[in-house]
N, C-alpha and C positions, 0 to 999 in steps of 0.2 A: 484421683480420689478427692482432691481439693474441690474440684468443680462439682462433685457429688454432694458435698455437705455445705458448700457456700454458694448460694444462688447469686447469679449475676444480676446486672441491672435489668436485663430483658425479662428474667423470671419475676423479678419484683414488680415490674410494670404489668406483666401478664396477670399476676395475682391481684393487683390493685384493680385492673379493669374487670376481672371476673367478679370481684366483690361489688364494684360500682353498678354493674348491670344486674346484680342479684341472681346470679346463675345458681340454679338448684342442683345441677349436675353438669359435668363436662368431662371430656376425655377423647379417646380416639377409637374409631371403629375399623375393624378388619373384616372383610367379607369372605365367606367361603366360595362364593361365586366369582369373586375377583380379588385374588390374594395380593395382586400388585397395588391395589388401591388402599390407602390409609386415609380415612375421612375423619376429620375432627368435628366435634359437635358441642353444642351448649344447649341447655334447657332453661328457659327464662319465662317469666310471667308476661301476659299481654301488656301490662302496664310498665314494663321495663323501659328506661329512657332510650329512645331511638338514637339520639346523638351519641350516647356511649356505646351502643351496639355498633354503630357505624365506625366509630373510632377503633373499636376492637377488631372489626373485620379488616380495616385498612392497615393497622399497625401489627397485629398479631397473626392474622391469617395470610394476608397478601401485602406485599411491600411495594407493589407497583399500582399506580392509579390507572384504572381501566379507561379506555376512551369511549366505552359504551357499556350499558347494562341492558340485557335482553331479558325481559320477564315473559315467560311462556306460560300460558294458561289455556285451559280447554277441558275436554272430556276426561273425567277422572276414572271412568269405567273402561272396560276393555274396548279399545278402539283400533280398528284395522283400516289402514289407509291403502288405497290402491297403489299398485307397484310404481306406476309412472309418477303419481303425485308424491309418493314417498321418496322417490329418487330426486325429484326437483326440490322437495323440502330439505332433504338431507344435504344436498350439494350447497344450497343457499345458506343453511344454518352453519355448516362447517366453514364455508368461505367467510362468512361474517365474523364468526368467533375467532378464526385463525388469523385473519388479516388485521383485525382491530384489537385483538387482545381483550375481547369483551367477557364480562361475567354473564352467565346464564342462570336465571333464577326460576325454579319450578317448585311444585308442591312436594318433591322429594320421594313420592311413593312409587312403587313398582307396578303401577297400573296406568292405563290410558296414555295420554300424551306425555306424561312424566316418564313412563317406561320407554316410550319411543325416543324421547330426547336423550335419555341415558344411553340407549343403544347407538344412537347416532354419534354421540361424543366418543363412545368406545371405538368407533371406526375412524377416528381422526388419523389421517395419514402422516401428519406432521408431528413427530415425536419430540422435536426440539422445543415446541411451544405448546405447552399443555393447556387445554381448555378448562377453565374454572367453572364448575357446575355446583351451584348452591341450592340446597333444598330447604324450604321453609314449610314445616308440617305441624299439624296439631298433635300434641303429645298423646292425647287419649286415643288417637286413631292408629298409632304405630304398633304393629304386631311385634310381640316379643320385647316390649319396652322395659320389662323388668330387668333385663340384662344391662340396660343403659343407665340404670340408676347408680352411677359411680362418680367419683370425684378425682379427676386427673389420672385415670387409669386407661389401659387399652383393653378393649373387650372384643371378642369374636362374635359377629352377628351371623346367625344361621336362619335362613328362610324356613318358616314353619310349614309343615306339610298340610296342616289344617288351618284354614283362615276363617275367623269368625266374621259375622256380618258387622260392618261398621269399622273394620280395621283393615290395614294393608301393610305389607312388608316394605322395607326401605329399598330404594333402587341402588344397586351396588356400584354404579359408576359416578355417583355424586362425590365431589371432593370435600364439601362442607355441609353441615346440617345445623339448622336452627329450629329447635322444637319449642312450640308455644304451648305452655301448660295453663289452660284456663279452667282447670278443674273438671271439665267434662270428659266423658268417656264414650267412644264409639259414635262421635258426632262430628262430621266433617264441617269445615268452614270456619273453625275457630281461629285460624291464622290469617284470614283475609284482611282484617282491619290492621293488624300489626304489619303485615307484608306491605300493604298500601302505604302506611306511614314510613316504613323503612325505605321504600322506593322513592317516596317524596323527599326524604332527607338526603338520599344519595343524589337525586336530581338537583336539589338545591334551588328549586324554582328556576331551572334552566329555561323553561318555556313559560315563565310567569309573565304577568302583565306589568311588572314594575320595570322601570328603565334602569339599566345597568350603568353605573357611574364610571367615570374615568379610572378611579382607583381599582375598580373590579378588573378593568382591562389590564392595568398595570400588574395586578396580582396574577392574572393569567400568564402574562409574559414572564414574570419572575418565576412562576411555578414551572414553566417549561425548562428553564435553565438551572434552577436550583435543584439540590439533591436532598434536602431535608424533607422529612415526611410531613412536617406540620404544614408546609405550603401546599402539599398535595391534598391535604384534608380540606383545605379551604376552597379548592376548585370544585365547581359543580360538574356533574357527569350527566350527559344525556341518557335518558331511560326510555325504552320503547317497549310496548306490550304487544306480543305476538299471540294471536288467538287462533286456535285450531279446534274446530268443532265446538264442544262445550254445551253446558246446560244453564240452569237458572243461576247457580253460583258464579258462572263465568260472566253472565250479564251483570251481576252485582259487582264483580271485580272490574269489568270494563268501565262501568259508571263511576266507580270510586276513583279509578285512575284518570279517566278523561276529564270528568267534570270537576272533581274536587282537587286532584293533584296535578292537573295540566300535563299529563303524560300521553303522548300519541299512541294510537293503537293500529295494528295492521291485522286485517282479517283475511283469512285464506278461504276464499269462496270455492265451494266444491267439496269442502271437508264435512259439511252437514251442520244441522241444528243452528247453534248460535251464530256461526259465521255466515251461513246462508241467509239467516234472518236479518242480520245487520246489513249484508250486501244488498239484499232486495229492498230493505227499508231505505237505505241511502239513495239507491237508484230511483226509487219511486218519489222520494221527497225532492230530489234535485230536478227530476223531470216534470213533475206535475204540481207539487205543492209549493215549492220555493218560488217559482215565478208568480204564483197567485199572491203569496204573502208579500213579495217585493212590490207588486203592483198596488196592494192595499196600503202599504206604508207610504208609498209616493202619493196616493190619493187622499191622504190625511183623513182617513176614516176614524170614527170614534173608537175609543179604547174598548168599550163593552162589545161593540160590534166585532172588533178584531178578535177579541177573546172567544166569542161564540163561533166565529168563522174558523179559528184555529182548532177549537174543539171538534167542529165538523170535519176538518181536515184530518185530525187524529183518528176519528172514527172511520173515515174512509180508508185511512192507512191500515187500521186494524182489520177491516174487512178484506183488504188486499193481501194482508199477511196472515190470514186465518190458518192456512195450511202449515206455515212455518211455526206459528205460535203453538199449534197443537202438538208439534213434535217436541217442544220444550217440556211439556207435561209438568206444569206447575200450577198451583192454586193462586199464586200471587200474580199481580199485573206486571209483566216484564216489558210491556210496550212503553210505559211511562219513562223508565230510565233510558230506554233506547231513544225515545223521542227527545228527551233532554240532551242526550249526547249529540243527536243530529242537529238540533236547533242552536245549542249553545256553543259547541265545539265542532263545527263541520270540517274544519281543516285538520282536526286531530284524528279523523277517521279515514283510513286508507284501505282500499279493497284490492287484493291480489287474486286474480283468477287462476285457480289450479284445475284446469279442465283436462280430463284424461284424454280427450279426443283432439286436443290442440296439438299441432306438430311442433310448436315452439314452446320451450320451457321458460317460465318466467324467471327473471333475474331477481332473486329475493333480496340479495344485499343491496341492489339498486333501489328496490321498492322500499326497503327500510330507510335508506338514506334520504329518499325523496319524502318519506313520511316525516322525518326529522326536519327537513327543509320547510315543508308545508307548515309544520307546527311552529317553526321559528318565525315564518312570515305572518302567521296568524295568531301569535301569542299575545298581542295587545297593541292598542293604538298609541300608547305612550312611547313606544320605541320608534326612533327615527329610522329612515331607510338605511342609512349608513351603519347603524348598530345592528340591524337585521342582517345586512350583508356581511358584517364582521362575524357574527355568530354562525351564519351559513358557511362562510369561508373557513372558519375554524373546524366545523364539522367535516367539510371536505378534506381538510388537512388530516384530521384524525383518522379518516377512512382511506386516505391516500387515493382519492378519486378525482383526478384532474379533469376527466371528461365531464363530470357533473359540474365542476367549477366553471368550465368554459361554456357549457350549454345551458345551465340552469341558474347560475348565480351571477357571475361577472360577464354579462352578455355584451356590454358596450364599453367603449373607452371612457365614458363618463363615470361608470362604476369604479374603474381603476383610479381615475383622477380624484374622485371625491372621497374616497375611503382611505383612512390612515392604516397602512398595511406594514409598517416597519417591523413591528413585533412578530407579525405572522411570517414575514420573510426570514426572520431570524429563527423561528421555529422550523421552517422548512430546511434551512441550512443545517441546523443541529441534527435533525432527523434524517438527513441525507435524502430528501425528497426532490430528486433532480428535476422531474417534470414540472413541479410547482415553481422551482427556481427559474427554469427556462421560461415558463409562462409569465412570471414576474418581469423578467428582463425583456421579453418580447413586447410588453406593454410599457416600455420606457420607465420602468421602476428606477427611481433615483437611489443609487448606492451612496450618493453623497450625504443625503439626510441620515441614513442609517449609521454611517461610520464617521460622522462628524465628531462624535464623542470618542475621546481617546480610549475609553475603557471597553468599547464594544469589541475592538479587534482582540484585545487581550482576553476578554471573556470567552472567546471562541476556543482559546487554547487551554481553558481551565481543566477539562476532563482528559487532556492528553499529556499532561506533565505532572511532575511531582508537586506536592503542596509547597515545598520549600521554594522551588523556582517560581511558582505562580505568585507566591507572596512577594517575591522580589519584583516581579513584573507589575503587580498591582500597586506597589509602593513607589515605583519608579516614576519620575516626572516625564520621562519619555518612554512609554510602553513599547514602542516599536524598536527602539534601541536595545531595550532589555530583551525583547524576543530574539533579535538578531544575535545578541551576545550569548544568551543562555541556550537557545534552541538550534539556530542554524550554523553558527560558527563551529561548534563542536562536531557537527555532522559533515559540513563541507570542508572544514580545515582553515588554516591560516591564509589560504589564498583568497578567502572571502574577507574583504576589508569593510568593516562595519561603518566606519566614518565615510567612506566613499559611497556606500549604498545609501546612507542617510542623506548625504549631500545630493544624491540623484533625486531624492524626493522633493527637494526644493529648487533644483535646477533641471533643465531638460536632460533626458537620459543620455544624450550623446555629447554633451558638452562638459567642460570642466572649468567654467568661468564663474566669476562672481556677478550676481545680478544686483543692480542698483534699483531699488524699489522706491526711492524718494519721489520720483516723478510718476510713478505708477502705483497708486495706493491699492489697487486690487489686481493682484497678479493672477493671471489665468494661463494655463498651458494645457492645450488639448490637442488631440489628434483625431483623425477621422474614424479610427477604429475604437477608440476608448474615450469619446468626447465627454460622456457623462460620468465617467468613473474617476475623476480627479477632484479633489477637494480644494477649493480656493479659500485662502485664509486672509488674515488681516495684514496690513502693511508691516514690514519688518526692516531690519537693518541689512546692509550688504552681507551676503553669505560668506562665512569664513570656513576654514578647514574643519573646525570643530562645530558641529551643528548645535543649534540651540534647542532648548527643551520644547519650544513651541513649533519646531520644524515639522512635527507630525501632522499638523493641521494645514500646512501650506499647500502642498501638492502630494497626494497619496495615490499611487497606482493600485487601486483597489482590486482590480482583476489579478494582478501579480500577487498581492498579499493573500487573496482568497485561494489562489492556486497553491501557494506555499502552505497555507493552512490545511488544505485538503490533502496534500502529500504527507505532512507531518502527522496528521490525525488518521491517515489511512482510509480516507473516504474516497474509494475508487470511483464512485458514481460521479463525483465532481471533478476528478482529475482532468479528463479530456475536455470537459466543457469549459472550465476556466482557463485551461491551457490554450484552447482555441480563441478565447477572447483577448488574451494578453499579447504583449509584444515579446520580442526576443525568444521566439519559440524553440529554437535549437538549444539555446542556453537553458531555458526552463525545462526542456525535456531531459537534458543531461543532468540537471540538478535532481530531478525526480528519479532518474536512474541511479544516481549516487546514493540518495537517501534510502530508496527501496532496497538496494543491494546491501547496504549496511544493516537494515532491519531484517532482511532475509538471513544474513549471516548470524545476527544476534539471536533471533527468535526461531530460526530453523523452519521458516514458513515458505513453502513453495509459491504461495500466492504473491508474496512480495517480489520474489525472483521473477515470476512471470510478468508482473507489472513493470519491473525494471527493464526486462527485455522488450516489452511493448513500446515503452518510451524511447529506448535506444533505437528501435526500428523506425519510429517516427522521425527522430533526428537524422537518421541515415537517409531516409527518403527525401527529406527537405534538402539535405546536403548534396545528394546526387543530382537532384533537379537544378539546384543552384549552380553546381559545377558544370552541368551541361549547358546552361544558359550563358554563363560568363565565368570561365575558369579563373581569370585574374582577380575579379572582384570576390569570388568565392574564397580564394587563398587569403585575401585581405581579411575577409570575415572570420576565417578560422583563427587568426591571431589577433583579432580585434578585442581590446579590453572593453568590457561592458560595465559602465558605472552603476547601472541599476542593480546589478548583482555583485557589487563590490570589486569591480575591475578584474573579474575573472575572464579567462579566454576559453574558447571551446576546447582547445587542446588540454588545458589544465584540468578542466572539469572531466573530460573523457578519461584522462589519466587517473584521476582520483576515483572515478566510477568504474575503472577497469572495463571501459567500453571497447572491447577488442574489435567488435564488428564496425564500430565507428572509425577506429584507427586504420582498418583495412581498406578504407575507401580511397579512391584516387586523389581526391582533393587533399586529404590529410597527408598522404604519402608524398605528394608534390611539395607540400610545406616542409616535411621532414627532409626531403632531398635538398631543398634550397638551404635549409639550416645546416645540413650535414656538410655540403660543399662550401658554405660560406659565400664569399664574393666571387669565387672561382666559377667561370662559366661551365655549365654542365656538359657542354659539347666537347670540352677538353677530354682527351683520352686518359685512362687510368695510368698507362705507361708513362706519359709525359709528366703526370703529377708525381708519380713515384720517382722518376728521374730527377725532378726538380727538388725533391726532398734530399737527394744525394748531392746534386749540384745546385745549391741554393740560388746561385746567380741566374740560373735559367728560369726561375719562377717569375722574374720580372717581365718576361716576354709572353707569358700566358694571357689568355683572354679573361677579363673580369667584368662583373656586373656592378651597377651602381647601388643596388639594394641587397640587404641580406636575404629578404624574401622577394622574389621577382614578381612584380604586379603591374608592369608597364603594359598598357594596351592602348590602341588607337580607336577603339569603338566607343560609342556613346552608350553608357551602361543603362541609364533609365529608359532610353529609347528602345533598347532591346527588350526591356521588361514589358513595355506597353505594346510592342509589336507582337508579342506572344499572345495569340488569340485565346489560349487556354486560361490566361490569367485576367482577361478583361472583365470577367464576371465577378472577380474577387477584389480587384483594385480599382479605386476611383481616381480618375485623372484629375490633377489640379486644374483650376480654371485658367491660370496663366503659368506657363512653363517656358523657360528659356533654354534652348538647346544649343550647345556650343559644338559646332562641327569643325573637326580638325583633320587636316590632311596629313599624310605622312611627311611631306616636305616641311610643313609648318611645324609639326612636332619636333622634327630633327633640328630645325633652325632654332627653335626655342631652347632646346637642350644644349645646343652648341654654344649659344650666347648667354645662357643662364637667365632666360627671360621667363617670368612667371605668367600665369594666365591673366592676371590683373593688368599686365602691361602688354596685352596682346595687340591693342590698337596703337601702341606707341611705335613710331618709326624706328627701324633698326639701323644703327650706325656701325659700320664695320671699321675697326681700328687696325691699322697696319701693325703687325707684330714683328719685332726685330729678331735677328738670328740668335742673339744671346738669350733673349727672353724665351724663345722657342726651345733652345737647348736646356735652359733651366727648368722649364715646365716638363720637358720629357724626362729629365733626371728625377724631378720630384715625383712624377707619376711612376717611374720605375721603382723607386724605393717604397712608394705607397703600395704598389702591387706586391712587393715582397712582404710588407707588413700584413696586407690582407691575406696573402698566402699562408703566413705563419699563424694567423688568427682563425683559419678555417678549422672546424672540428675534425674534418677528415684528415687534414695534415697533422693536427695534434695527435690523432689516433695513430698515424703511421710512426711519428717520432716516438711516442710513448711505447709503441710495440718494439721499435728498434732497441731502445734503451732498456726495456724490460727484459728482452731476450739477453742482452748483455749482462744485466744484473743476475739473471738465473745462471748463466755460464760462469760468471765470476764467483757466485756463491757456491756453485757445484764444485769448482776447482778448490775453493778454500776448504770445503767439507772433506773432499777426497785427498788433497795433497798439502794443505797449508795450515792445519791446526796442530800446534805442538804445545806441550806443557811448559810452564814457566818456572818449574821447580823440580827438585828431585822426585822421581815418579816410581811408584811401586807397580811393576808391570803386571803382577798377577791379579791386580784389582780390576783393572779396566783393560781388557784385551779383546781383540776381534774373535770371532767364533772359531776360525781356523787355528789361531794361536792358542786358544784355550784347549783345543783338542790335543795339540802337540804337547802342551804343558801337562796335561793329565797323564800322558804316557810316561813322562819323566818326573817321578815324584821325589827324586833325590836332590833336585836343584832347589836353591833358596827362593823364597817368595818375595823378597825385597832386596833392595840395594843397600848394603850396610856401609861399605867403605870402598875406597878406590881399588884395594887389592882384590876384592871379590868381583869387581867389574872386568878385571882382566881375564877371568875365567869364562866370562859370557860376553856375547855381542849384544849391545843395546839395539832393540828394534828401531826402524826408521821413524815410526810415528811417535816414539816415546823419548826422542832426543830433546834435551832441555834447551829452551831458548830464553833469552833475557827479557824479551817483550813480544807482544803480539806482532804478527806480520803486517806489512804495509797494506796488503790487500784486506786484512781484517779492519783496519782503520777506514779504508775506502768504503767497505760495506757498512760500517757504523755511520759514516757521514751520509751515505746513500739512504739508509733506512731512516735516519733522522730527517732528511728532506721529505721522505714519504710521510713521516709523522706530521711534519709541518703542513703538508698538503691536506692530510685528513683533518687536522685542526681547522684549516682554512675552510674546508667544505662544511664543517660543523658550524663555524662562526658565521659564514655567509648565508646560512639558511634563512629563508624568509619567515620562519615561524616566529610568532610574537612572544613566546615564552621559551625559556631554556629547556624545560621539560619536553615541550613539543618538538623542539629542534633535535633533541637527543632521540626521541621516539622515531621521528622521520628518518634520522640518519641510520638507525639500526634496523629499520624496515627493509633496507636493501641488503641482500645476502652477501654481495661482494664487500660491502663495508664491514660486515661481521668478520669475514675472512681477513681483511686488511688489519683490523684491530688485533685479532688473534695472532697473526703472523708477526706483526711488529712487537707485540708483547713477548712472544716466545724468543724473538731474536735478542731483545735486550736481556731477558732472563738468561739465555745461553751465554751471552757475552759477559755478564756479571759473574756467572758461575765459573767460566774458564779463567777468570782473573783471580779467583780466590785460591789461596795456598792450601788446597786440599785435593787429594787424589780422587775422592768420591765426587767432589764438585766438578772436576775436569771430565769425569765419566758422564755426569749428569748433563754437562754442557754439550757434549757430543750427542747425547740422546735427544736433548731439546732441539738442537740445531738440525738433527736428522728429521725430526717431525716437522720442524719449521719449514725446511726446504720443500717438503712434500706439500705443505699448504701453499707455498709460493707457486709451485708448479700447477696446483689445482686452480689457483687464482688466475693463471694465464689463460684459462678457458674463456675468460671474458673477451679476449682478443678475437676469438672466433665468433662471438655473438654478432659482430658487424657484417659477417660474411653470409650471404643469403643462402648458400647451400649448407653451411654448417650451423647457422643460428637455430633453425628449427630442430636440428638433432639435439642441441643442448636442452631444448624444451622437453623432448622425449626422455632424455637421460634423467632430468630432474623429476619427471613423473614416475619413471621406472624405479628410481631410488626410493620413492615413497612406497611402492609395492614391495621392494626388497626389504624394507624395514619390518613390515608385518610378516613377510615370509621367514625372516631370520628368527623371529620369535618361535614359530612352529619348529624350525630346524633345531634350535637350541634344545628344545624339549626332547626330541628324539636323540640328539647327540649325547646329552647327559644320561638319558634313560639307558641307552646301550653302553656308553662308556663306563659308567659307574658299576653296572652289573658285570660286564665282562672283565673289567680291571680287578674286581674283587675275586672273581673265579680264577683268573690267570695268576695273579701275584699274591693272592691271599691277604692276610691282615698285615698292614705296614704302619709304621709310625707316621703321624701327621706332619706334613711340611707344606709350605705354601707352593711348592713345586708340584704337588699332587694334582691340582686342577689342570695344569699344563699337560701332565702325563695322560690324564683322561682325555683331553681334547686331542692330543697327538694320537691316541689309540683309535679314536672313533671318527674324527673329522676327515682325515685323509683317505679314509675308506671310500668316501663319496666319489673321489676322483680316481679310483682304481688302484690306490696304493694298499695292496692287501698283505702287508707285512705281518699282520696279526695271525695269518694262517700258520706261519712258521713257529708260532709260540705254542700251538696246541694240536698240530697235525698228528703228532705221535701220542697224544693223550687220548686213550680210549676208555677213560674212566667217566664217571657221571658228570664231572665238571667239564671235561672236554666236549662231550655231547651237548651239554647245556650251552656252552659258548658257541658251538657250531650252529645250533638252532637259533640262538639269538642273532648271530651274524647273518644267517639266511633271511630272517624276518627284517632285520635292520636294513640290509641292502635292498630288499624288495620295496620297503616303504620309502627309504630315502632316495635311492638311486633311480627308482622307477616312478613312484607316486609323486614325491615332493619335487623332484627335478622337472617332471612334466607339468606339475602345477605351476611352477615358476615360469616355465615357457608359455603356458596358457595365459598367465597374468600379464606377462610382457606383451604377448600378442594382442590381448584385449586392449591394453593401454595404447599400443601402437595404432591399431585400427580406430580406436576412439579419438586419438589425437591427429590422425593423418589428415583429415579434412579441415581440422581447426588449427593445425600447427602453424600454418602461415599467418593466420590472424594473431596468434599468441606471439609469434616472433616479431611481427610488425608493431605490436603493442609494447613489447619489451625493448624494441629498438629506440623508442622515444626516450626512455630513461638513459640509454647509452648515449644518445645524441646530446641530451641535456647535460650529462656528466662531462663530456668533452667540450661542450660549448662553454661551460663555466670554468674549465681548467685553464691555467696559464699556458701560453704558447711554448714556453721553455720546459722541456721534460726534466724529471729528476736524473741526476743529482743537481743539475744547474737551475732547478726550479726555485732555489732559495733566492736567486736574483730577483725574480718576479715578486716573491714574498717581501723582500727587502724594499723594493720600489713601492709596493702597496703600503707597507708600514710607514715609509717616509711621507707618502701622500696623506695618510691618515693623520699623522702627527702635525704636519703643516696645516692641514684643513681644520684641525681642532684648535690650534694655538696661534694662527695667523688670521688676519682680516683680508687677505688678498682674494679678490673675487676670481682671479685667474686660477689660483690654486684650488679653491672650492669647486669651480667649474670643472677643472681637470679631474679632481677626485670623483665628482658625481658621474662624469662620463666614463671614468674607469670602472665604477660600480655597475653602470648600466650597459657596458659594452657587450655583455652576453645576453641581454634581454631581447626577446624577439617580439614581444607584444607591442602593438601599435595603438595609438589613440587617434583615430581619424578625425578629420574636420567635420563640421556640422552637415555639410551637403552629402559627403560620402556616407556618413553614418545614417542619414535619412534614407538614402538610396538602398543601403543594405537592409535596413529595417523594413522598408516597403516591400522589397522582394521577399524577404524572409516571411513576413506576415502573409503575403499573397500565396506563396508556395505552401505555407503552413495551413492556410484555409483550404487549399485544394487537397492537400493530404488528409486533412480532417474530414472533408466531405467524402473522399473516397473510402476512408476508414469507416465512416458511418454507413455508407452505402453497402460496403461489403459485409459489415456486421448485420445489416438488415436482411441481406440475402441468406446468410448462413444460419440465422436464428429466427425461429417462428415464434409468434406470440403464444405463450403458454397460459392455459386456464388453470383453474384450481384442481381439476381432476387429472393433471398430467402424471401424478404419482399412482393413480389408480390403474390396475391391470385390466385391460379391456378384454372381455370375454368374446368368444366367437359370435354370440348373439348380438353383442353391441356392435361389433364390426359389420355383421350382416345387416343390422338395422340401419347403420349409417349408409351402406351401399344402397339399400332400398329407398332411403330418403332421397338420395341423389337421383335414382331412377324415377321416383315419383315426380320430382321437379321437372325432369326432362320429359316425362309423360304428359304433364300439364302443358308444356310448351307445344308438343306435337299435336295434342288434341285441340289447342287453340288455333294452330295453323289449319288443321283439317276443318274445324268449324267455319273459319273464314272462307276456306275454299268451297265448302258446300253452300254457304250463303251466296257466294259469287255465282255459282252454277245455277242456283235457283233464280237469281236476278236475271240471268241470261235466258230464262225460259224453262228451266227444269223443275217446275212445281211438282211433278210426279215422282221426283226422286225421294226415296224413303231413307231416312237416317236412323240407324239403330240407336237405342238408348245407351248412352255412355255411362259406365259405372266404374268407379275406382275404389280400392280398398281404403278403409279408414285405418287409423293408427292401431287399433286393437286387433283388427283382422290381419294387418301386416305383421304384428308381433307373433300372432298364433302361427301364421304361415312360416315365418323365419324359424321359430322354435321347431316346428314339424320338419322343416327342411334340414336343419342341423342334425336332428335326431336320425333322419333317414340316412344322412351321410355317415 
């Protein structure tokens, strides 16, 4: 109601513009012929300010600036176009209007070409993008105009059955109308002058002769990225005039547009009258008259002579066009304006032949674009070639025609090098025009110049983030840091270290060193794959851990940043392209998988999920090829920290992205197996390892490896890469490369004597080792083996399992046999179920213990005997649970999350942690309650502990998660529980539905108690499992209530026992079959979290785990309050003892990146090749349903082309026979059907069928 009486700013602006243009009437038209169309209209005088009308159209009617305005003019009378010409014109016009978002301007009447255009627009197959059709008509010629004399109202327009001469009805498919009221009635042509002025204002001298300044170019660039409507108004829009048939008014319109307003015109030859006249006149002039005039100009003939000769040429042209001029039927001389158009604006006239007999349909949208290009190149001599190229380039961008750009505009490398195209590249990026971006980069377009400005990268994110975040980025001294902190870190998580990622921008991506730039004032770092995509900056100070604000401009991996931008903004077209150009392809693919999975979960969009699966598949393909080539280096790559992406590893990203397919690969499973067994050699049998856990002394004699993740190999990694022939086409060999060949004996000798590769050429001196030193070394190695054995996650898992089973047995014994009250106890308050039944039978006994005399008459039950303090086993359980609590606190404290909130969220994301917290809290609650001097508290303690031990038993299921045969079953159980939750909702409805009704009929009205719901459930729930005790309650009741309960029971058992139970079985079966093929992947994915949990846990299990916590606390205090380097180093090693990520040296990192890039390029090539095979190029008519006639015509065209080839071969054969002496051979006259005859034949053939 408030909005009805209080107009908003939009309404006020609307009314102000209406007043400024002097609208005599305005409103909305609804048509009886097209009720879905609501067309707004205004009626103005011819002298209305054109600029204000233009502003009104842009701000009130349409809020998007068009890339093109098509003005259609031609025959206003009834005009019938041939079927083939109509189809070509319809396809071309719809394609232009739909692909460019063009406005179409006509006369608005329901006659002639205007009616034809309206019918074509009505057939638009793309309903998502409506075509805007504007009609500009003379008010005095509108039939039924009296109904339109309103002010801001909606009127229904009905076509009159009787049309007067000089009037015409409105075309019902137009979306807007502008009526020009010049005071005349029933006189056409009153709108021509205003229409020409409006088109000139919209064009904004786009094809004018003035030179556009640099500020105009900058204004265009800003208009592309800005969202305010004022900037859109300032940009000029190309306007093109389409001429179909037409009469004298059409000639006048063409002259006004071409000569006065610099608007190109396209004539469709073959449509008759005006178009054929212009087509023939242009052809005759260019073929005969223009060469003569050019020769006269070069011969320096006198001016008077030239004028007389031109008059003669005009007369000759008039005689040649006499037939066409007679068809115009006008008393005025129409040749003069035609001649002016031909001589003054020859490049503004374009002829498109619509020949009904031509087998090839003309590409009308291509013809229109070429007309605009010709007009741009011929718009004036003041424009330089570069400015013309820029305007033509912008037109190709607007139309998204990269073929025209390559073939007609930017033909040579000099065109690309001499033209400033930075702003146009940014337009192509924002509009997701992938083919243009590829063309840019194929011609060595420098991304350095574009992204040298810090604001450029942040401006790309403007439309994809909240205003609050964008303002923070815009105000930040380092936009890249702000983007990482506000955009990527919340999506990727705390594993993404912003400071490391920023340091990688100013240091090589594979190193973690400080660069001294004092001796190198210009720091450059390039690679063969991205040589031109790094920005070199000014000299700076040595790099520290905290990047400076100017680090953005030192070295910027632009391909990586553009890939991340395309992922964040959801520009699918650019994802694969920039991914293929960047480095660290597996890491980038996993980041895209992570981001798209989160967006799919948040927005419930299957497109994001599909894109995430695609990138995961790319990462899997590269990983498998890498693993097949060199398994050891692939395992190193899986756990390699990548500084360019914040020191993340592939494992961490895959875990965050829930990339189950990635985890199921052999390379990842090998890494997990290595981490799971620790330093224990995997060739050791499981029995020996389990025996060693019982007899710890035996563990020192097991076989052990030197690394947590085994990566030792004796092959030359980079040589294997270049020896692979399939990668030679993708990888460029360095000019100089040193290959170190190692034999097995050399490698073993180096390892035995601790000789590095740098000391390879140093002579080896063998030192005699004494017996004592040898024994000492063996003893040290023995105890070191025991320590490595205890630090293995698998051994930790075994010990925790042993002690956890002991804890459950101890807790079970305490619950069953060890809990006694600490005070005088009232036995009738808290009793077991059996004791309660016995007590109910004996109502004469007392309910409480009053004194010692009364106790002699009764025997105190075993469980209620008073004890002075809790049992020792209860204290042991208390200490045990306390150590478990300390371990949970340690897990929360040692989280790598950068904030406490994130650490808590990450902790509770794990289901087992939730159970741990709940079980620990319940234990403490039960222990406190059992110590309080209250009978009710003791009863509550027993209840709480009973629930608690159930949770502890459920918690033990995690032990089975490490077993390959049982782990997948846990996955199925968890999914089936989700099905059971929804099933129970349905079941509860039927249980209470039957229980309440039957209970009321059997027992009648009873006083309400809180035990009543239990009685109802007891009555109805157990019937599902065959406990039909309810029958005994009404089997002898033959009254109405008895029969009613009987009928209810029959219906209830049929629904619940048959229908719902089988529904549950079907749900479980569906879940089982759905997960059966994917269960192994899910289990392998969940196994990673189990391994990480036991990797981070101390070696000593609870309850002795407090020793490890105490040792860590002592190290922490000493490291904080002492200056001993040994203590600090010891503490740091203690923190990093469970980390599996590695930071390889420069050479190894380079080798890994080279292979990853080469394999990524090969995978990308195969992906593009397969996509090209599976998808065909679609034209505009792919949504159109092909009739049998169209299909048969297509087949006939193929046969005709084959017939032509056969006839050509026969003709050559007959000529050869004649040359050999066969002059008397007679050849029959060959005849083939033309297009019209073929169409008639096909139609007849279809009808016969």
